[in-house]
C-alpha angles and dihedrals in degrees: 000000000000121000090248094053092043091053091047092052095050093049102042092117102040109147091002121133114218131189119201118184116205088024101153099090146357119011094356094053093044090051091049089052092048096049091043089053090053094053106272129139104231134208116194128189135196140152097242118070094200091055090046090053090049091049092051090051091048093050092049092195099141114209091350089078123069120183120198122184114224149123115246090212091060111080092199089058090049091050090052090048095052092044090054092048092047092050095048104035108009093219148031127227101179133031120186105189094200108141112116146132134229123235124174126173138118113289091246092057096056109115125205089246092054091045091053093046095051096041091047093056104029099041111011090043093052093043095053095037087062096040092052095045098045093087088058096049120115117230093258096042126138129216121199120188122201107230125157144245087247090078087067101043132029118253120190109242093020102095097115097039095044093048091057091049092049088051094055093046089052086050088058090056093050097043092047087062094041098047098033094093088062092052093250114140123208124195138153135221123216110204119199122205102339120180102239134133088263091054092052090049092052102038121051116230092244090060096054096090091053091050093050090048089066094054116089092210089057099230144073116263122249130228087245090060088060094042089056091055094046091049090052094050092045094050134079087254086079096044092132096043112098137154092010137131118223112204113212102185111117090251097306095136101033105041142035115239113240 
C-alpha cells in the first residue's frame, strides 16, 4: 500500500459523525472501534448502562465517543437519542443500524410474545432508528443495516429471525430509492457465522465444528470482518454502491465446502 492510499484509508471518516446502535459488543463495538480509528466521532447505544460504560472504556476515544442508553424499540428513547445528537453535533454522516436479537426455534414453537419481541427490535427498531435520524443526515450520508445470511438461504428454526432480516434488507432497497435524490446511500450487510457473544448464546460449543464445516473459508467470521465491510459501505470508497447487500460469510451461501 502506498503512503498516500494508507493515509486515505486511515482518515476516511475525519470530521464524520457516526451512530452505531447496539454498540456495546460484537459487530457494533468492532465497527465503532474501526470508525473511531479512521477519524470519526462515534455515538453508541445500548440498553444496559454498565455495558455502555465498559464499551466507552474499551474504545478509549475520549470526547470522540458518546454513549447514550436506550432501546431501539422504544420510540421515546429514539426521540431522546436524536435530540441529544442534534444538540451536540447538529448532524449525522453515518448510521449503522446494528441492534438486534437472535431467536431460533421451530416455527410451531414461536409464541406471540417472542414474535413481538423479535420484530420490535429487529425490524421496528431498525425502521424507526432510520426514520428518526433521517432529518439529521448530511447530504452525502450513508446508512448501513445489519441483516443476515439467513435472508439468502433457509435455516431450520430460523423462520422468525430470518423474516425480520429479510424485512430490513428490503428496507435498504426501498430507502435507497427514497433517499437517493438527497445523495444518501442505503445498503445492508449480511454476516454469516460471526463469533460474537450472541453467536455463543445461540450455538452450543459442541456444534461449532459442524458450523465451521459448512463454511468454505474454514473458520468462523470475526466482528472485525464485519466492521471492515461496514466501514467500506459507509465511506466514499463505496460512493456508487447503493441498495445492495454485502454478504460476509466466508462463502457459506455461495459455495459448498469440500
